[in-house]
N, CA, C and O of each residue as an XYZ file, in Angstrom:
828
protein
N     -17.196     -3.742    -16.808
C     -16.539     -1.764    -16.470
C     -16.358     -2.393    -14.957
O     -17.125     -3.065    -14.267
N     -14.722     -1.783    -14.676
C     -14.605     -1.472    -13.224
C     -15.061     -0.068    -13.151
O     -15.074      0.861    -13.958
N     -15.448     -0.221    -11.860
C     -15.354      1.117    -11.385
C     -14.345      1.202     -9.967
O     -14.240      0.156     -9.326
N     -13.724      2.231     -9.552
C     -12.686      2.205     -8.623
C     -12.963      3.145     -7.408
O     -13.634      4.171     -7.519
N     -12.381      2.707     -6.198
C     -12.265      3.416     -5.175
C     -10.969      4.156     -5.664
O     -10.249      3.822     -6.605
N     -10.853      5.033     -4.979
C      -9.237      5.899     -5.279
C      -9.136      6.271     -4.255
O     -10.032      7.033     -3.892
N      -8.002      5.946     -3.233
C      -7.594      6.125     -2.624
C      -6.149      7.012     -2.896
O      -5.222      6.672     -3.631
N      -6.268      8.399     -1.974
C      -5.663      9.422     -2.017
C      -4.455      9.488     -1.362
O      -4.833      9.890     -0.262
N      -3.300      9.374     -1.285
C      -2.383      9.181     -0.601
C      -1.470     10.323     -0.236
O      -0.346     10.432     -0.724
N      -2.122     11.411      0.879
C      -2.128     12.968      0.003
C      -0.572     13.308      1.283
O      -0.702     13.452      2.498
N       0.975     13.361      0.373
C       1.668     14.300      0.960
C       2.616     15.049     -0.033
O       1.972     15.339     -1.042
N       3.372     15.292     -0.077
C       4.359     16.270     -0.501
C       5.078     15.670     -1.898
O       5.418     16.078     -3.008
N       5.081     14.817     -1.354
C       5.905     13.755     -2.953
C       5.148     13.470     -3.902
O       5.552     13.299     -5.052
N       4.100     13.394     -3.584
C       2.857     13.001     -4.768
C       2.877     14.333     -5.242
O       3.289     14.463     -6.395
N       2.539     15.339     -4.644
C       2.550     16.376     -5.450
C       3.443     16.763     -6.604
O       3.240     17.618     -7.466
N       4.492     15.943     -6.439
C       5.391     16.356     -7.626
C       5.343     14.866     -8.741
O       5.593     14.707     -9.936
N       5.022     14.224     -7.957
C       4.879     13.198     -9.580
C       3.420     12.983    -10.233
O       3.357     12.769    -11.444
N       1.877     13.052     -9.210
C       0.671     12.900     -9.569
C       0.218     13.886    -11.380
O      -0.523     13.568    -12.310
N       1.007     14.963    -11.167
C       0.517     15.761    -12.320
C       1.269     15.266    -13.716
O       0.718     15.373    -14.812
N       2.529     14.741    -13.548
C       3.226     14.160    -14.982
C       3.165     13.246    -15.229
O       3.502     12.888    -16.358
N       2.520     12.041    -13.941
C       2.691     10.659    -14.089
C       1.708      9.387    -13.881
O       1.889      8.183    -13.698
N       0.124     10.578    -14.048
C      -0.739      9.454    -13.523
C      -1.215      9.169    -14.995
O      -2.412      8.882    -15.036
N      -0.429      9.178    -16.502
C      -0.581      8.284    -17.429
C       0.113      6.692    -17.078
O       0.024      5.813    -17.935
N       0.786      6.428    -15.776
C       1.283      5.255    -15.568
C      -0.123      4.561    -14.718
O      -0.359      3.411    -15.089
N      -0.775      4.934    -13.979
C      -2.107      4.230    -13.796
C      -3.056      4.031    -14.522
O      -3.812      4.883    -14.988
N      -3.094      2.605    -14.707
C      -4.251      2.288    -15.600
C      -5.492      3.360    -16.043
O      -6.062      3.775    -15.033
N      -5.945      3.807    -17.063
C      -7.155      4.250    -17.423
C      -8.172      3.969    -16.507
O      -8.654      4.894    -15.853
N      -8.641      2.602    -16.340
C      -9.749      2.251    -15.581
C      -9.836      2.278    -14.215
O     -10.811      1.811    -13.625
N      -8.664      2.913    -13.517
C      -8.323      3.070    -12.364
C      -8.915      4.809    -12.452
O      -9.316      5.188    -11.352
N      -8.978      5.445    -13.116
C      -9.588      6.551    -12.605
C     -10.911      7.001    -12.451
O     -11.217      7.814    -11.578
N     -11.587      6.596    -13.121
C     -13.088      7.218    -13.157
C     -13.404      6.479    -11.333
O     -13.030      5.403    -10.865
N     -14.408      7.856    -10.556
C     -15.429      7.297    -10.024
C     -14.926      6.536     -8.444
O     -13.717      6.325     -8.349
N     -15.755      6.157     -7.313
C     -15.063      5.624     -6.016
C     -15.376      6.562     -5.525
O     -16.228      7.392     -5.841
N     -14.059      6.438     -3.922
C     -14.062      6.581     -2.684
C     -12.371      7.325     -2.691
O     -11.358      6.930     -3.268
N     -12.599      8.591     -1.759
C     -11.032      8.906     -2.018
C     -10.811      8.904     -0.416
O     -11.777      9.088      0.324
N      -9.761      8.731      0.001
C      -9.054      8.364      1.033
C      -8.038      9.149      1.115
O      -7.348      9.138      0.096
N      -7.427     10.320      2.545
C      -5.904     10.144      2.720
C      -5.611      9.356      3.536
O      -6.209      8.939      4.528
N      -4.114      9.015      2.867
C      -2.775      7.955      3.758
C      -1.544      8.875      3.690
O      -0.956      9.612      2.898
N      -1.438      8.179      5.657
C      -0.117      9.053      6.101
C       0.592      7.774      5.963
O      -0.242      6.881      5.816
N       1.787      7.326      5.950
C       2.247      6.069      6.225
C       4.169      5.732      6.413
O       4.950      6.619      6.067
N       4.422      5.089      6.684
C       6.150      5.130      6.656
C       6.509      3.535      6.653
O       6.336      2.629      7.468
N       7.096      3.620      5.344
C       8.285      1.548      5.332
C       9.267      2.183      5.776
O       9.573      3.375      5.722
N       9.949      0.910      6.415
C      10.886      0.530      7.176
C      11.567     -0.423      6.606
O      11.088     -1.533      6.372
N      12.821     -0.056      6.314
C      13.704     -1.154      5.657
C      14.385     -2.088      6.393
O      14.601     -1.769      7.562
N      14.863     -3.377      5.948
C      15.677     -3.970      6.442
C      16.717     -5.357      5.775
O      16.466     -6.515      6.109
N      17.683     -5.075      4.974
C      18.108     -3.643      4.712
C      17.304     -2.807      3.693
O      16.268     -3.122      3.107
N      18.115     -1.521      3.609
C      17.386     -0.656      2.262
C      17.742     -1.320      1.163
O      18.324     -2.365      0.873
N      17.105     -0.202      0.507
C      17.549     -0.159     -0.953
C      18.870      1.032     -1.059
O      18.752      2.102     -0.462
N      20.081      0.726     -1.854
C      20.908      1.871     -2.071
C      21.501      1.842     -3.368
O      20.735      1.710     -4.323
N      22.753      1.942     -3.582
C      23.263      2.391     -5.169
C      22.847      0.983     -5.863
O      22.371      1.066     -6.995
N      22.991     -0.330     -5.266
C      22.846     -1.375     -6.044
C      22.162     -1.655     -7.200
O      22.634     -0.525     -7.332
N      21.518     -1.991     -8.216
C      20.633     -2.312     -9.127
C      19.848     -3.656     -8.491
O      18.661     -3.842     -8.223
N      20.825     -4.357     -8.390
C      20.675     -5.954     -8.238
C      20.157     -6.080     -7.049
O      19.351     -6.978     -6.807
N      20.574     -5.140     -6.081
C      20.177     -5.364     -4.265
C      19.032     -5.583     -3.951
O      18.111     -4.949     -4.464
N      18.769     -6.851     -2.730
C      17.771     -7.331     -2.381
C      17.542     -6.660     -0.964
O      18.457     -6.145     -0.321
N      15.956     -6.732     -0.460
C      15.997     -5.396      0.671
C      14.482     -5.934      0.526
O      13.832     -6.401     -0.409
N      14.223     -5.656      1.871
C      12.668     -6.369      3.010
C      12.220     -5.266      3.500
O      13.191     -4.556      3.761
N      11.168     -4.711      3.783
C      10.122     -3.827      4.619
C       9.147     -4.006      4.823
O       8.518     -4.800      4.125
N       8.444     -3.213      6.097
C       7.330     -3.379      6.514
C       6.804     -2.025      6.148
O       7.551     -1.247      5.555
N       5.314     -1.606      6.518
C       4.521     -0.296      6.230
C       3.540     -0.359      6.939
O       2.698     -1.257      6.935
N       3.582      1.048      7.926
C       1.973      1.360      8.269
C       1.685      2.330      8.011
O       2.517      3.232      8.110
N       0.386      2.596      7.564
C      -0.253      3.885      7.395
C      -1.741      3.798      8.079
O      -2.276      2.830      8.619
N      -2.310      5.338      7.848
C      -3.657      5.379      8.236
C      -4.303      5.878      7.015
O      -3.703      6.474      6.121
N      -5.626      5.589      7.022
C      -6.753      5.621      5.913
C      -7.542      6.787      6.441
O      -8.187      6.267      7.352
N      -7.931      8.303      6.394
C      -8.532      9.086      7.129
C      -9.227     10.060      6.063
O      -8.846     10.011      4.893
N     -10.091     10.813      6.393
C     -10.986     11.845      5.855
C     -11.251     11.100      4.180
O     -10.884     11.577      3.106
N     -11.915      9.955      4.392
C     -12.514      9.048      3.510
C     -13.941      9.179      2.891
O     -14.915      9.055      3.633
N     -14.103      9.432      1.527
C     -15.028     10.134      0.693
C     -15.391      9.953     -0.386
O     -14.295      9.833     -0.933
N     -16.279      9.805     -1.344
C     -16.838      9.444     -2.901
C     -16.217     10.558     -2.717
O     -16.172     11.417     -1.837
N     -15.398     10.233     -4.470
C     -15.206     11.750     -5.229
C     -15.797     12.257     -6.086
O     -15.257     13.007     -6.899
N     -17.409     11.873     -6.099
C     -18.233     13.027     -6.568
C     -19.256     13.521     -5.445
O     -19.645     14.674     -5.634
N     -19.778     12.874     -4.295
C     -20.455     13.167     -3.455
C     -19.776     13.302     -2.145
O     -20.518     13.220     -1.166
N     -18.308     13.524     -1.897
C     -18.020     13.778     -0.660
C     -18.079     12.957      0.656
O     -19.050     12.200      0.627
N     -17.395     12.863      1.741
C     -17.724     12.107      2.774
C     -18.964     11.449      2.984
O     -18.910     10.222      3.076
N     -20.019     11.979      3.075
C     -20.873     11.005      3.160
C     -20.976      9.422      1.933
O     -21.418      8.343      2.327
N     -20.656      9.570      1.026
C     -20.809      8.982     -0.197
C     -20.223      7.807     -0.018
O     -20.574      6.831     -0.680
N     -18.771      7.713      1.356
C     -18.459      6.686      1.808
C     -18.255      6.046      3.071
O     -17.513      5.142      3.455
N     -19.397      6.998      3.779
C     -20.347      6.416      4.767
C     -19.544      6.882      5.734
O     -20.078      6.786      6.839
N     -18.251      7.446      5.753
C     -17.353      8.304      6.882
C     -16.404      7.226      7.257
O     -15.913      7.414      8.370
N     -15.956      6.021      6.576
C     -15.011      5.080      6.989
C     -13.461      5.527      6.820
O     -13.108      6.330      5.957
N     -12.795      5.068      7.514
C     -11.784      5.255      7.812
C     -10.785      3.604      7.743
O     -11.243      2.462      7.696
N      -9.683      3.942      7.757
C      -9.149      2.378      8.366
C      -7.480      2.533      8.230
O      -6.919      3.535      7.787
N      -6.780      1.250      8.737
C      -5.468      1.187      8.648
C      -4.755      0.210      7.710
O      -5.177     -0.896      7.372
N      -3.597      0.799      7.339
C      -2.984     -0.212      6.298
C      -1.643     -0.772      6.937
O      -1.021     -0.045      7.711
N      -1.198     -1.998      6.646
C       0.284     -2.413      6.725
C       0.276     -3.435      6.181
O      -0.588     -4.229      5.807
N       2.290     -3.309      6.135
C       2.439     -4.774      5.715
C       3.683     -4.717      6.089
O       4.470     -3.773      6.163
N       3.852     -6.664      6.489
C       4.711     -6.905      7.495
C       5.136     -6.832      8.537
O       6.121     -7.302      9.107
N       3.943     -5.884      8.927
C       3.697     -6.052     10.571
C       3.293     -6.969     11.332
O       2.768     -8.000     10.910
N       3.493     -6.699     12.582
C       2.481     -7.451     13.767
C       1.313     -6.992     13.939
O       1.269     -6.118     14.805
N       0.413     -7.224     13.483
C      -1.299     -7.091     13.822
C      -2.144     -8.008     14.699
O      -2.235     -9.232     14.803
N      -2.755     -6.926     15.318
C      -3.931     -7.930     16.330
C      -5.194     -8.410     15.171
O      -5.630     -7.742     14.233
N      -5.478     -9.403     15.483
C      -6.832     -9.545     15.281
C      -7.554    -10.821     16.009
O      -7.020    -11.928     15.928
N      -9.041    -10.602     16.873
C      -9.284    -10.973     17.830
C      -8.672    -11.213     19.209
O      -9.122    -12.086     19.951
N      -7.594    -10.396     19.564
C      -7.113     -9.974     20.777
C      -5.903    -11.153     20.477
O      -5.436    -11.586     21.531
N      -5.195    -11.865     19.012
C      -4.136    -12.592     18.929
C      -2.808    -12.101     18.042
O      -3.015    -11.906     16.844
N      -2.088    -11.988     18.315
C      -0.635    -11.120     17.071
C      -0.545    -12.134     16.448
O      -0.460    -13.305     16.820
N      -0.571    -11.509     15.106
C      -0.084    -12.385     13.837
C       1.028    -11.887     13.427
O       1.437    -10.834     13.916
N       1.846    -12.669     12.283
C       2.781    -11.374     11.668
C       1.996    -11.379     10.165
O       1.284    -12.278      9.718
N       2.222    -10.566      9.762
C       2.089    -10.455      7.979
C       3.707    -10.468      7.499
O       4.706     -9.964      8.013
N       3.515    -11.258      6.300
C       4.134    -12.201      5.667
C       5.078    -10.736      5.439
O       4.447     -9.692      5.599
N       6.557    -10.617      5.072
C       7.272     -9.328      4.852
C       7.221     -8.951      3.405
O       7.000     -9.771      2.515
N       7.425     -7.730      3.215
C       7.351     -7.214      1.924
C       8.935     -7.508      1.338
O       9.865     -7.632      2.134
N       9.120     -7.598     -0.011
C      10.238     -7.614     -0.696
C      10.561     -7.529     -1.855
O       9.864     -8.111     -2.685
N      11.863     -6.684     -2.330
C      12.461     -6.551     -3.044
C      13.030     -6.202     -3.820
O      11.950     -5.917     -4.336
N      14.081     -5.739     -4.873
C      15.123     -5.826     -5.781
C      15.212     -4.967     -6.591
O      14.372     -4.761     -7.467
N      16.941     -3.905     -6.310
C      17.241     -2.669     -6.775
C      17.175     -1.871     -6.145
O      17.038     -2.171     -4.959
N      17.229     -0.259     -6.521
C      17.962      0.439     -6.019
C      16.986      1.350     -5.618
O      15.775      1.166     -5.744
N      17.828      2.907     -4.855
C      17.072      3.394     -4.720
C      16.286      4.324     -6.085
O      15.190      4.843     -5.876
N      17.078      4.480     -7.679
C      16.519      4.873     -8.598
C      15.259      3.918     -9.260
O      14.382      4.565     -9.832
N      15.102      2.450     -9.226
C      14.726      1.459    -10.003
C      15.035      0.239     -8.959
O      15.958     -0.153     -8.245
N      13.592     -0.146     -9.335
C      13.394     -1.675     -8.387
C      11.829     -2.007     -8.227
O      10.937     -1.187     -8.004
N      11.708     -3.301     -8.380
C      10.432     -3.779     -8.306
C      10.380     -4.792     -6.723
O      11.330     -5.321     -6.145
N       9.303     -4.794     -6.447
C       8.479     -4.991     -4.957
C       7.283     -5.728     -5.132
O       6.405     -5.653     -5.993
N       7.457     -6.608     -3.932
C       6.255     -7.494     -4.005
C       5.609     -7.977     -2.683
O       6.417     -8.716     -2.120
N       4.356     -7.834     -1.898
C       3.965     -7.870     -0.796
C       2.331     -7.800     -0.610
O       1.554     -7.661     -1.554
N       1.996     -7.904      0.582
C       0.450     -8.184      1.225
C      -0.173     -6.934      1.704
O       0.588     -5.975      1.828
N      -0.557     -6.884      1.794
C      -0.698     -5.618      2.448
C      -2.416     -5.676      3.063
O      -3.376     -6.099      2.418
N      -2.445     -5.158      4.389
C      -3.908     -5.881      4.719
C      -4.731     -4.065      5.862
O      -4.366     -3.559      6.923
N      -5.713     -3.749      5.014
C      -6.705     -2.794      5.143
C      -7.712     -3.420      6.265
O      -8.506     -4.343      6.083
N      -7.422     -2.494      7.791
C      -8.847     -2.674      8.215
C      -9.308     -1.861      8.792
O      -8.812     -1.071      9.595
N     -10.979     -2.065      8.190
C     -11.334     -0.248      8.051
C     -12.435     -0.330      8.909
O     -12.985     -1.376      9.257
N     -12.825      1.127      9.331
C     -13.810      1.320     10.853
C     -15.096      0.604     10.859
O     -15.919      0.493     11.768
N     -15.100      0.152      9.689
C     -16.640     -0.493      9.734
C     -16.283     -1.712      9.981
O     -16.933     -2.461      9.252
N     -15.504     -2.332     10.712
C     -15.145     -3.742     10.510
C     -14.880     -4.843      9.684
O     -14.796     -6.038      9.967
N     -14.772     -4.310      8.723
C     -14.250     -4.880      7.329
C     -13.591     -5.001      6.956
O     -12.887     -3.991      6.976
N     -12.968     -6.190      6.211
C     -11.074     -5.878      5.754
C     -11.131     -6.196      4.450
O     -12.106     -6.808      4.013
N     -10.121     -5.834      3.674
C      -9.513     -5.862      2.250
C      -7.798     -6.475      2.402
O      -6.965     -5.791      2.996
N      -7.548     -7.407      1.976
C      -6.047     -7.794      2.050
C      -5.609     -7.692      0.166
O      -6.173     -8.227     -0.788
N      -4.531     -6.883      0.208
C      -4.327     -6.201     -1.336
C      -2.728     -7.405     -1.463
O      -1.902     -7.417     -0.550
N      -2.598     -8.160     -2.532
C      -1.718     -8.816     -2.832
C      -1.021     -8.100     -3.863
O      -1.456     -8.260     -5.003
N      -0.162     -7.443     -3.725
C       0.462     -6.612     -4.889
C       1.859     -6.814     -5.226
O       2.431     -7.798     -4.757
N       2.639     -5.792     -6.177
C       3.610     -6.226     -6.920
C       3.845     -4.289     -7.046
O       2.874     -3.556     -7.233
N       4.827     -3.918     -6.947
C       5.161     -2.290     -7.656
C       6.370     -2.561     -8.662
O       7.092     -3.536     -8.869
N       6.298     -1.562     -9.077
C       7.785     -0.871    -10.505
C       8.433      0.661    -10.051
O       7.905      1.717    -10.399
N       9.445      0.596     -9.364
C       9.584      2.081     -9.498
C      10.752      2.235    -10.946
O      11.363      1.481    -11.702
N      10.524      4.079    -10.669
C      11.144      4.636    -11.317
C      11.403      6.232    -10.795
O      10.729      7.245    -10.984
N      12.753      6.002    -10.012
C      13.091      7.376     -9.164
C      12.340      7.278     -7.805
O      12.363      6.335     -7.015
N      11.493      8.766     -7.678
C      10.324      8.636     -7.326
C       8.722      7.921     -7.083
O       8.055      7.613     -6.094
N       8.529      7.856     -8.624
C       7.335      7.298     -8.878
C       7.707      5.683     -8.487
O       8.819      5.177     -8.331
N       6.451      5.108     -8.396
C       6.204      3.608     -8.064
C       4.559      2.932     -8.619
O       3.509      2.986     -7.978
N       4.719      2.481     -9.627
C       3.241      2.063    -10.156
C       3.092      0.874     -9.452
O       4.075      0.135     -9.394
N       1.730      0.437     -8.731
C       1.488     -0.286     -8.314
C       0.056     -1.447     -9.183
O      -0.721     -0.993    -10.023
N       0.044     -2.599     -8.802
C      -1.023     -3.034     -9.069
C      -0.907     -4.435     -8.559
O       0.098     -5.052     -8.206
N      -2.479     -4.889     -8.610
C      -2.594     -6.060     -7.293
C      -3.990     -6.261     -7.131
O      -4.832     -5.697     -7.831
N      -4.305     -7.257     -5.988
C      -5.856     -7.684     -6.079
C      -6.011     -7.827     -5.086
O      -5.083     -8.129     -4.335
N      -7.569     -7.627     -4.571
C      -7.898     -8.098     -3.415
C      -8.094     -9.693     -3.195
O      -8.675    -10.476     -3.946
N      -7.534     -9.928     -2.120
C      -8.354    -11.852     -2.023
C      -7.770    -11.582     -0.826
O      -7.776    -10.507     -0.226
N      -6.913    -13.321     -0.288
C      -6.694    -13.596      1.548
C      -5.210    -14.016      1.054
O      -4.656    -14.449      0.043
N      -4.819    -13.515      2.749
C      -3.097    -14.041      3.326
C      -3.589    -14.617      3.981
O      -4.782    -14.450      4.235
N      -2.620    -15.815      4.681
C      -2.339    -16.722      6.297
C      -1.003    -15.713      7.093
O      -0.044    -14.993      6.814
N      -1.769    -16.284      8.256
C      -1.086    -15.251      8.523
C      -0.666    -16.200      9.971
O      -1.509    -16.895     10.537
N       0.829    -16.084     10.461
C       1.399    -16.928     11.518
C       1.234    -16.121     13.053
O       1.633    -15.034     13.469
N       0.460    -17.206     13.635
C       0.893    -16.238     15.189
C       2.093    -16.225     15.551
O       2.926    -17.060     15.199
N       2.382    -14.881     16.594
C       3.573    -14.848     17.235
C       3.798    -16.364     17.986
O       4.678    -17.203     17.794
N       2.845    -16.366     18.753
C       2.748    -17.569     19.860
C       2.525    -18.709     18.530
O       1.575    -18.734     17.748
N       3.759    -19.648     18.564
C       4.100    -20.572     18.254
C       3.314    -21.670     18.621
O       3.555    -22.724     18.033
N       2.400    -21.657     19.487
C       1.110    -22.734     20.018
C      -0.098    -22.691     19.552
O      -1.094    -23.353     19.843
N       0.218    -21.143     18.163
C      -1.656    -20.739     17.868
C      -1.300    -21.351     16.801
O      -0.124    -21.380     16.437
N      -2.293    -21.939     16.140
C      -2.672    -21.703     14.630
C      -2.486    -20.802     14.016
O      -2.754    -19.735     14.569
N      -1.917    -20.746     12.514
C      -2.097    -19.942     11.476
C      -3.522    -19.827     11.471
O      -4.376    -20.536     12.004
N      -3.645    -18.463     10.538
C      -5.302    -18.042     10.691
C      -5.214    -16.930      9.152
O      -4.531    -15.917      8.997
N      -5.999    -17.471      8.369
C      -6.401    -17.289      6.963
C      -7.452    -15.672      6.876
O      -8.543    -15.598      7.441
N      -6.927    -14.675      6.184
C      -7.406    -13.822      6.444
C      -8.006    -13.463      4.848
O      -7.094    -13.321      4.033
N      -9.207    -13.321      4.369
C      -9.888    -12.916      3.729
C     -10.681    -11.502      3.356
O     -11.599    -11.147      4.095
N     -10.417    -10.920      2.519
C     -11.207    -10.142      1.897
C     -12.457     -9.646      2.211
O     -12.837     -9.905      1.069
N     -13.607     -9.088      2.805
C     -14.526     -8.915      3.096
C     -15.122     -7.168      2.488
O     -16.334     -6.980      2.388
N     -14.483     -6.444      2.263
C     -14.839     -5.316      1.591
C     -14.051     -5.758      0.349
O     -13.061     -6.487      0.412
N     -14.543     -5.282     -0.731
C     -14.056     -4.928     -2.112
C     -13.127     -6.568     -2.612
O     -12.047     -6.736     -3.179
N     -13.914     -7.310     -2.208
C     -13.461     -8.906     -2.508
C     -13.022     -9.080     -4.041
O     -13.657     -8.118     -4.473
N     -12.541     -9.489     -4.908
C     -12.077     -9.761     -5.891
C     -11.690     -8.236     -7.071
O     -11.603     -8.186     -8.298
N     -11.572     -7.416     -6.251
C     -11.642     -6.031     -6.699
C      -9.915     -6.131     -7.322
O      -8.946     -6.629     -6.750
N      -9.968     -5.596     -8.412
C      -7.975     -5.332     -8.792
C      -7.717     -4.012     -8.190
O      -8.624     -3.194     -8.038
N      -6.531     -3.797     -7.854
C      -5.683     -2.549     -7.347
C      -4.847     -2.319     -8.374
O      -4.331     -3.208     -9.051
N      -4.616     -0.611     -8.586
C      -3.707      0.068     -9.102
C      -3.580      1.401     -8.764
O      -4.508      2.075     -8.319
N      -2.421      1.813     -8.970
C      -1.906      3.092     -7.883
C      -0.601      3.296     -8.817
O       0.029      2.586     -9.601
N      -0.494      4.935     -8.223
C       0.685      5.483     -8.629
C       1.148      6.298     -7.204
O       0.611      7.339     -6.828
N       2.442      5.489     -6.372
C       2.520      6.176     -5.761
C       3.866      6.644     -5.215
O       4.496      6.823     -6.257
N       4.693      6.954     -4.197
C       5.971      7.535     -4.115
C       6.584      7.774     -3.165
O       6.156      8.532     -2.294
N       7.867      7.116     -3.100
C       8.491      6.875     -1.216
C       9.450      7.957     -1.617
O       9.901      8.155     -2.745
N       9.791      8.905     -0.055
C       9.785     10.283     -0.017
C      11.206      9.541      1.174
O      11.143      9.336      2.386
N      12.173      9.341      0.362
C      13.299      9.502      1.554
C      14.184     10.448      2.599
O      15.075     11.246      2.310
N      13.652     10.103      3.900
C      14.185     11.135      4.525
C      15.384     11.875      4.198
O      15.520     13.001      3.720
N      16.446     10.773      4.653
C      18.183     10.906      4.354
C      18.340     10.593      2.745
O      18.005      9.426      2.543
N      18.639     11.090      1.844
C      18.712     10.754      0.375
C      20.318     10.526      0.596
O      20.634     10.086     -0.509
N      21.187     10.555      1.159
C      22.333     10.265      1.258
C      22.791      8.497      1.408
O      23.723      7.756      1.098
N      21.340      8.433      2.152
C      21.604      6.599      2.588
C      21.480      5.892      1.319
O      21.790      4.711      1.167
N      20.913      6.826      0.213
C      21.187      5.775     -1.458
C      22.607      5.449     -1.914
O      22.935      4.637     -2.780
N      23.488      6.335     -1.074
C      25.156      5.788     -1.536
C      25.388      4.984     -0.407
O      25.811      3.829     -0.462
N      25.112      5.592      0.601
C      25.581      4.741      1.981
C      25.181      3.868      2.730
O      25.399      4.082      3.922
N      24.624      2.873      2.452
C      24.438      1.560      3.703
C      23.103      1.629      3.484
O      22.449      1.153      4.412
N      22.444      2.077      2.537
C      20.491      1.729      2.165
C      19.712      2.725      3.177
O      19.976      3.301      4.232
N      18.773      2.635      2.422
C      17.413      4.056      3.063
C      16.659      3.016      4.398
O      15.998      1.980      4.320
N      17.046      3.715      5.409
C      16.708      2.692      6.624
C      14.672      3.225      7.160
O      14.114      2.791      8.169
N      13.960      4.293      6.037
C      13.149      4.646      6.367
C      12.116      5.678      5.170
O      12.480      6.854      5.161
N      11.263      5.445      4.484
C      10.584      6.167      3.936
C       8.973      6.603      4.356
O       8.095      5.898      4.853
N       8.944      7.916      3.994
C       7.398      8.427      3.777
C       6.922      7.377      2.672
O       7.803      6.828      2.010
N       5.582      7.063      2.433
C       4.966      6.397      1.271
C       3.517      7.652      0.994
O       2.823      7.985      1.955
N       3.327      8.061     -0.037
C       2.082      8.618     -0.683
C       1.890      8.317     -2.491
O       2.470      7.631     -3.333
N       0.898      9.130     -2.468
C       0.232      8.795     -3.794
C      -1.034      8.682     -3.873
O      -1.648      8.943     -2.839
N      -1.744      8.313     -4.954
C      -2.789      7.605     -5.490
C      -3.123      6.072     -5.984
O      -2.381      5.543     -6.811
N      -4.160      5.437     -5.498
C      -4.185      4.207     -5.562
C      -5.803      3.760     -5.727
O      -6.707      4.211     -5.023
N      -5.959      2.841     -6.740
C      -7.366      2.497     -6.386
C      -7.747      0.622     -6.336
O      -6.873     -0.244     -6.322
N      -8.539      0.484     -6.326
C      -9.500     -0.743     -5.817
C     -10.857     -0.926     -6.819
O     -11.894     -0.571     -6.257
N     -10.952     -1.199     -7.588
C     -12.205     -1.871     -8.653
C     -12.861     -3.165     -8.609
O     -12.416     -4.307     -8.717
N     -14.085     -2.684     -8.414
C     -14.833     -4.147     -8.834
C     -16.140     -3.983     -9.794
O     -16.807     -2.981    -10.053
N     -16.236     -5.066    -10.141
C     -16.834     -5.454    -11.301
C     -18.291     -4.968    -11.310
O     -18.783     -5.390    -10.263
N     -19.129     -4.341    -11.939
C     -20.438     -3.851    -12.117
C     -20.624     -3.522    -13.233
O     -21.718     -3.068    -13.569
């Protein structure tokens, strides 16, 4: 049986899709676990536009706050907060490392992406989520697993670093997200440059 930690990515766009689209999240993701609020932004290089076969890349950074167990409130999650990122330069042990870029194919209307996100929790633990997404309009279904990733040092004279999950190691991830495009006209003229990201997702461990 999987028990999931649900990270509530709370923002306006999420409210528009969660009520009617939660069936897109695997049923095992719904019960139990903790909740966090996430506020973040994805930056595209270049971004999706009108071409359904267009290729794009993006990075993402956000914060996880107000975390709490879904049944007993903030005390159930120990007051843990975190930061989450993909495709960014992050600092570990005083050394700067480049996360692998997230990539995708599609348009503003539909598309698929793949990437690796790193969560650095306030309790000094880490979760590495290797994920894929499939999107239809504003709704983005995410699936993945907590595992590991090898990062390249920004300083080429320094060795690579392999980061392994120390929280939720071996967990499965599933979720429903929404991208909130700041300027919808970019979808038909040159491609999206940035978008807010929000929704609900879960991390599950076998118990």
